[in-house]
Every structure is written in structure tokens, then in C-alpha cells.
DSSP file (Angstrom, degrees, kcal/mol; ACC not computed):
  #  RESIDUE AA STRUCTURE BP1 BP2  ACC     N-H-->O    O-->H-N    N-H-->O    O-->H-N    TCO  KAPPA ALPHA  PHI   PSI    X-CA   Y-CA   Z-CA
    1    1 A X     >        0   0    0      0, 0.0     4,-2.5     0, 0.0     5,-0.2   0.000 360.0 360.0 360.0 -38.8    5.3  -22.9   26.3
    2    2 A X  H  >  +     0   0    0      1,-0.2     4,-2.5     2,-0.2     5,-0.2   0.870 360.0  56.6 -58.4 -35.4    3.7  -24.0   23.2
    3    3 A X  H  > S+     0   0    0      2,-0.2     4,-2.8     1,-0.2    -1,-0.2   0.907 107.9  47.2 -61.2 -43.6    1.5  -26.3   25.2
    4    4 A X  H  > S+     0   0    0      2,-0.2     4,-2.2     1,-0.2    -2,-0.2   0.919 110.8  51.4 -65.5 -43.9    0.3  -23.4   27.3
    5    5 A X  H  <>S+     0   0    0     -4,-2.5     5,-2.7     1,-0.2     4,-0.3   0.917 114.1  44.8 -59.1 -43.0   -0.5  -21.3   24.2
    6    6 A X  H ><5S+     0   0    0     -4,-2.5     3,-1.2     3,-0.2    -2,-0.2   0.935 111.2  51.6 -65.2 -48.5   -2.4  -24.2   22.8
    7    7 A X  H 3<5S+     0   0    0     -4,-2.8    -1,-0.2     1,-0.3    -2,-0.2   0.871 119.2  36.2 -59.2 -38.2   -4.3  -25.0   25.9
    8    8 A X  T 3<5S-     0   0    0     -4,-2.2    -1,-0.3    -5,-0.2    -2,-0.2   0.273 107.6-123.0-100.9   9.6   -5.4  -21.4   26.4
    9    9 A X  T < 5S+     0   0    0     -3,-1.2     2,-0.2    -4,-0.3    -3,-0.2   0.925  71.5 115.5  49.9  54.5   -5.9  -20.7   22.7
   10   10 A X      < -     0   0    0     -5,-2.7     2,-0.3    -6,-0.1    -1,-0.2  -0.744  56.0-124.1-137.5-175.9   -3.5  -17.7   22.7
   11   11 A X    >   -     0   0    0     -2,-0.2     3,-1.5    -3,-0.1     4,-0.0  -0.860  30.4-102.5-133.1 166.6   -0.1  -16.8   21.2
   12   12 A X  G >  S+     0   0    0     -2,-0.3     3,-2.0     1,-0.3    22,-0.6   0.874 117.3  60.2 -56.8 -41.7    3.3  -15.6   22.4
   13   13 A X  G 3  S+     0   0    0      1,-0.3    -1,-0.3    20,-0.1    20,-0.1   0.636 103.0  51.9 -64.8 -14.7    2.6  -12.0   21.5
   14   14 A X  G <  S+     0   0    0     -3,-1.5     2,-0.3    20,-0.0    -1,-0.3   0.229 104.0  74.4-104.5  12.4   -0.4  -12.0   23.8
   15   15 A X    <   -     0   0    0     -3,-2.0    19,-1.4    -4,-0.0     2,-0.4  -0.869  56.5-158.2-126.9 156.1    1.6  -13.3   26.8
   16   16 A X  E     -a   34   0A   0     -2,-0.3     2,-0.6    17,-0.2    19,-0.2  -0.996  17.4-144.4-131.2 129.4    4.1  -12.1   29.3
   17   17 A X  E     -a   35   0A   0     17,-3.5    19,-2.4    -2,-0.4     2,-0.6  -0.826   9.0-158.0 -93.7 122.3    6.3  -14.6   31.2
   18   18 A X  E     +a   36   0A   0     -2,-0.6     2,-0.3    17,-0.2    19,-0.2  -0.900  29.8 157.6-102.1 123.0    7.1  -13.6   34.8
   19   19 A X  E     -a   37   0A   0     17,-2.1    19,-2.5    -2,-0.6    22,-0.1  -0.920  47.9-152.0-146.1 165.4   10.1  -15.4   36.0
   20   20 A X  S    S+     0   0    0     -2,-0.3    23,-2.3    17,-0.2     2,-0.4   0.197  75.4  75.6-121.9  11.6   13.1  -15.6   38.4
   21   21 A X     >  -     0   0    0     21,-0.2     4,-1.6     1,-0.1     5,-0.1  -0.956  68.6-138.2-130.8 148.6   15.6  -17.5   36.3
   22   22 A X  H  > S+     0   0    0     -2,-0.4     4,-2.4     1,-0.2     5,-0.2   0.864 106.3  58.7 -64.9 -37.7   17.9  -16.7   33.3
   23   23 A X  H  > S+     0   0    0      1,-0.2     4,-2.1     2,-0.2    -1,-0.2   0.910 105.1  49.3 -60.7 -41.8   17.0  -20.1   31.7
   24   24 A X  H  > S+     0   0    0      2,-0.2     4,-2.7     1,-0.2    -1,-0.2   0.889 108.6  54.1 -64.3 -38.4   13.3  -19.1   31.7
   25   25 A X  H  X S+     0   0    0     -4,-1.6     4,-2.2     1,-0.2    -2,-0.2   0.931 109.2  48.5 -59.9 -46.0   14.2  -15.7   30.1
   26   26 A X  H  X S+     0   0    0     -4,-2.4     4,-1.6     1,-0.2    -1,-0.2   0.894 111.7  48.7 -62.5 -41.2   16.1  -17.5   27.3
   27   27 A X  H  X S+     0   0    0     -4,-2.1     4,-1.1     1,-0.2    -2,-0.2   0.908 110.5  50.7 -67.6 -41.9   13.2  -19.9   26.7
   28   28 A X  H  <>S+     0   0    0     -4,-2.7     5,-2.6     1,-0.2     3,-0.4   0.885 107.5  53.8 -62.8 -37.8   10.7  -17.1   26.5
   29   29 A X  H ><5S+     0   0    0     -4,-2.2     3,-1.2     1,-0.2    -1,-0.2   0.877 102.6  57.7 -64.1 -36.3   12.9  -15.2   24.1
   30   30 A X  H 3<5S+     0   0    0     -4,-1.6    -1,-0.2     1,-0.3    -2,-0.2   0.815 112.4  41.6 -61.8 -28.4   12.9  -18.3   21.8
   31   31 A X  T 3<5S-     0   0    0     -4,-1.1    -1,-0.3    -3,-0.4    -2,-0.2   0.347 113.8-119.0 -99.6   4.3    9.1  -18.2   21.7
   32   32 A X  T < 5 +     0   0    0     -3,-1.2     2,-0.4    -4,-0.3    -3,-0.2   0.886  61.0 152.2  60.0  41.3    9.1  -14.4   21.4
   33   33 A X      < -     0   0    0     -5,-2.6    -1,-0.2    -6,-0.1   -17,-0.2  -0.828  50.3-106.2-103.7 140.5    7.2  -13.9   24.6
   34   34 A X  E     -a   16   0A   0    -19,-1.4   -17,-3.5   -22,-0.6     2,-0.4  -0.264  37.2-149.0 -62.1 152.7    7.4  -10.8   26.7
   35   35 A X  E     +a   17   0A   0    -19,-0.2    19,-1.4    17,-0.1    20,-1.2  -0.987  22.4 179.9-136.2 129.3    9.4  -11.2   29.9
   36   36 A X  E     -ab  18  55A   0    -19,-2.4   -17,-2.1    -2,-0.4     2,-0.3  -0.998  22.8-153.5-120.4 125.2    9.3   -9.6   33.3
   37   37 A X  E     -ab  19  56A   0     18,-2.9    20,-2.6    -2,-0.5     2,-0.5  -0.742   7.4-155.4-106.4 151.5   11.9  -10.8   35.7
   38   38 A X  E >   - b   0  57A   0    -19,-2.5     3,-1.0    -2,-0.3     5,-0.3  -0.963   3.6-165.5-127.2 110.1   11.8  -10.9   39.5
   39   39 A X  T 3  S+     0   0    0     18,-0.8     6,-0.2    -2,-0.5    19,-0.1   0.420  77.6  80.0 -80.7   4.4   15.1  -10.9   41.4
   40   40 A X  T 3  S+     0   0    0      4,-0.1    -1,-0.2     5,-0.1     4,-0.1   0.435  91.9  57.2 -87.6   2.9   13.6  -12.0   44.7
   41   41 A X  S <  S-     0   0    0     -3,-1.0    -2,-0.1     2,-0.4   -20,-0.1   0.378 116.0 -35.6-102.8-125.6   13.5  -15.6   43.6
   42   42 A X  S    S+     0   0    0     -4,-0.1     2,-0.3     2,-0.1   -21,-0.2   0.928 115.4  45.5 -74.7 -49.8   16.2  -18.0   42.4
   43   43 A X  S    S-     0   0    0    -23,-2.3    -2,-0.4    -5,-0.3     2,-0.0  -0.669  83.3-110.9-101.6 155.6   18.7  -15.7   40.4
   44   44 A X     >  -     0   0    0     -2,-0.3     4,-2.4     1,-0.1     5,-0.2  -0.253  30.3-108.1 -73.3 163.3   20.1  -12.4   41.3
   45   45 A X  H  > S+     0   0    0      1,-0.2     4,-2.3    -6,-0.2     5,-0.2   0.910 120.4  54.8 -57.9 -43.4   19.2   -9.1   39.5
   46   46 A X  H  > S+     0   0    0      1,-0.2     4,-0.8     2,-0.2    -1,-0.2   0.893 109.3  46.4 -59.5 -41.8   22.7   -9.1   37.9
   47   47 A X  H >4 S+     0   0    0      1,-0.2     3,-0.8     2,-0.2     4,-0.5   0.918 111.8  50.8 -68.1 -42.8   22.2  -12.6   36.5
   48   48 A X  H >< S+     0   0    0     -4,-2.4     3,-1.4     1,-0.2     5,-0.5   0.859 101.6  62.7 -63.3 -35.2   18.7  -11.7   35.2
   49   49 A X  H >< S+     0   0    0     -4,-2.3     3,-1.5     1,-0.3    -1,-0.2   0.801  89.9  68.8 -60.4 -29.3   20.0   -8.6   33.5
   50   50 A X  T << S+     0   0    0     -4,-0.8    -1,-0.3    -3,-0.8    -2,-0.2   0.801  97.4  52.7 -60.7 -28.2   22.2  -10.8   31.3
   51   51 A X  T <  S-     0   0    0     -3,-1.4    -1,-0.3    -4,-0.5    -2,-0.2   0.545 103.2-135.0 -84.3  -8.0   18.9  -12.1   29.6
   52   52 A X    <   -     0   0    0     -3,-1.5    -3,-0.1    -4,-0.3    -2,-0.1   0.953  30.2-170.3  52.0  61.7   17.8   -8.5   28.8
   53   53 A X        -     0   0    0     -5,-0.5   -17,-0.1     1,-0.1     3,-0.1  -0.269  36.9-105.4 -70.2 167.0   14.1   -9.0   29.9
   54   54 A X  S    S-     0   0    0    -19,-1.4     2,-0.3     1,-0.2   -18,-0.2   0.908  98.3  -8.8 -57.5 -43.1   11.6   -6.3   29.2
   55   55 A X  E     -b   36   0A   0    -20,-1.2   -18,-2.9     2,-0.0     2,-0.5  -0.991  55.3-144.4-155.2 149.6   11.7   -5.2   32.8
   56   56 A X  E     -b   37   0A   0     -2,-0.3     2,-0.4   -20,-0.2   -18,-0.2  -0.987  23.9-159.7-113.4 123.3   13.1   -6.3   36.2
   57   57 A X  E     -b   38   0A   0    -20,-2.6   -18,-0.8    -2,-0.5     3,-0.1  -0.832  12.4-153.4-106.9 144.4   10.7   -5.6   39.1
   58   58 A X  S    S+     0   0    0     -2,-0.4     2,-0.3     1,-0.2    -1,-0.1   0.642  76.2  21.7 -91.8 -15.5   11.9   -5.4   42.7
   59   59 A X  S >  S-     0   0    0      1,-0.1     3,-2.1   -20,-0.0     4,-0.3  -0.993  78.6-111.0-151.2 154.6    8.7   -6.2   44.5
   60   60 A X  G >  S+     0   0    0     -2,-0.3     3,-1.8     1,-0.3     4,-0.4   0.822 111.7  67.2 -55.6 -34.1    5.5   -8.1   43.7
   61   61 A X  G 3  S+     0   0    0      1,-0.3     4,-0.3     2,-0.1    -1,-0.3   0.708  96.4  57.4 -61.2 -19.5    3.4   -4.8   43.8
   62   62 A X  G <> S+     0   0    0     -3,-2.1     4,-1.9     1,-0.2    -1,-0.3   0.541  83.0  87.1 -88.5  -7.2    5.3   -3.6   40.7
   63   63 A X  H <> S+     0   0    0     -3,-1.8     4,-2.4    -4,-0.3     5,-0.2   0.911  84.3  50.7 -61.0 -46.2    4.3   -6.6   38.5
   64   64 A X  H  > S+     0   0    0     -4,-0.4     4,-2.2     1,-0.2    -1,-0.2   0.881 110.8  49.1 -65.6 -36.6    0.9   -5.2   37.3
   65   65 A X  H  > S+     0   0    0     -4,-0.3     4,-2.8     2,-0.2    -1,-0.2   0.904 110.7  51.3 -66.5 -41.1    2.5   -1.9   36.1
   66   66 A X  H  X S+     0   0    0     -4,-1.9     4,-2.1     2,-0.2    -2,-0.2   0.923 111.8  46.4 -63.4 -43.4    5.3   -3.8   34.3
   67   67 A X  H  X S+     0   0    0     -4,-2.4     4,-2.0     2,-0.2    -1,-0.2   0.915 112.8  49.6 -66.2 -42.8    2.8   -6.0   32.5
   68   68 A X  H  X S+     0   0    0     -4,-2.2     4,-1.4    -5,-0.2    -2,-0.2   0.922 110.3  51.6 -61.5 -43.1    0.6   -3.0   31.6
   69   69 A X  H  X S+     0   0    0     -4,-2.8     4,-0.9     1,-0.2    -1,-0.2   0.898 107.0  53.5 -60.8 -40.1    3.7   -1.1   30.3
   70   70 A X  H >< S+     0   0    0     -4,-2.1     3,-0.8     1,-0.2    -1,-0.2   0.940 112.7  42.6 -60.9 -45.3    4.7   -4.1   28.1
   71   71 A X  H 3< S+     0   0    0     -4,-2.0    -1,-0.2     1,-0.2    -2,-0.2   0.661 106.1  63.0 -79.8 -13.3    1.3   -4.2   26.5
   72   72 A X  H 3< S+     0   0    0     -4,-1.4    -1,-0.2    -3,-0.2    -2,-0.2   0.655  83.2  96.0 -81.4 -14.6    1.1   -0.4   26.1
   73   73 A X  S << S-     0   0    0     -4,-0.9     3,-0.1    -3,-0.8    -3,-0.0  -0.514  77.0-135.2 -74.1 142.0    4.1   -0.4   23.8
   74   74 A X  S    S+     0   0    0      1,-0.2     2,-0.5    -2,-0.2    -1,-0.1   0.884  94.7  37.4 -66.2 -37.9    3.3   -0.5   20.1
   75   75 A X              0   0    0      1,-0.1    -1,-0.2    -3,-0.0    -3,-0.0  -0.965 360.0 360.0-117.2 126.2    5.9   -3.1   19.4
   76   76 A X              0   0    0     -2,-0.5    -1,-0.1    -3,-0.1    -2,-0.1   0.277 360.0 360.0-142.3 360.0    6.5   -5.9   21.9
């Protein structure tokens, strides 16, 4: 993740990681990056919930609202 932040001249606080695995959620938390999880991929909703992401979305159409909600919060 640090490589991506460096390449795009950004920081963890300005990013949201969209993922379908619990391992990715754990890595994003280590870097203090926002997380939106998608249960239609590799891991089930129940498994993704263990990582306590900001939001779990059920369909791709919900991704943009989840990201907007994340950035509209005063503390993220």
C-alpha cells in the first residue's frame, strides 16, 4: 500500500480500499486506510464482518455511495 501512496502522491487518509478478503481488510487497517468490503467476491459477508470494515456493500452499484459516505464523515 505504501508503494501506491507514494506512486500517486497521496496518503492513507485520502484513500478507501475496496476489497473482498479479510486479509486485505487487516492490511488496510494497518495502514489506517478506509475499507469498503464486497461479499460477492472471495470471502463471505460473515467473514468480512470479522474485520469490521467501514461498510459492506451488496452490489457494485452501492460502491460510490459507500465511498462518499466514508469521506463525508468528520473522522475517518
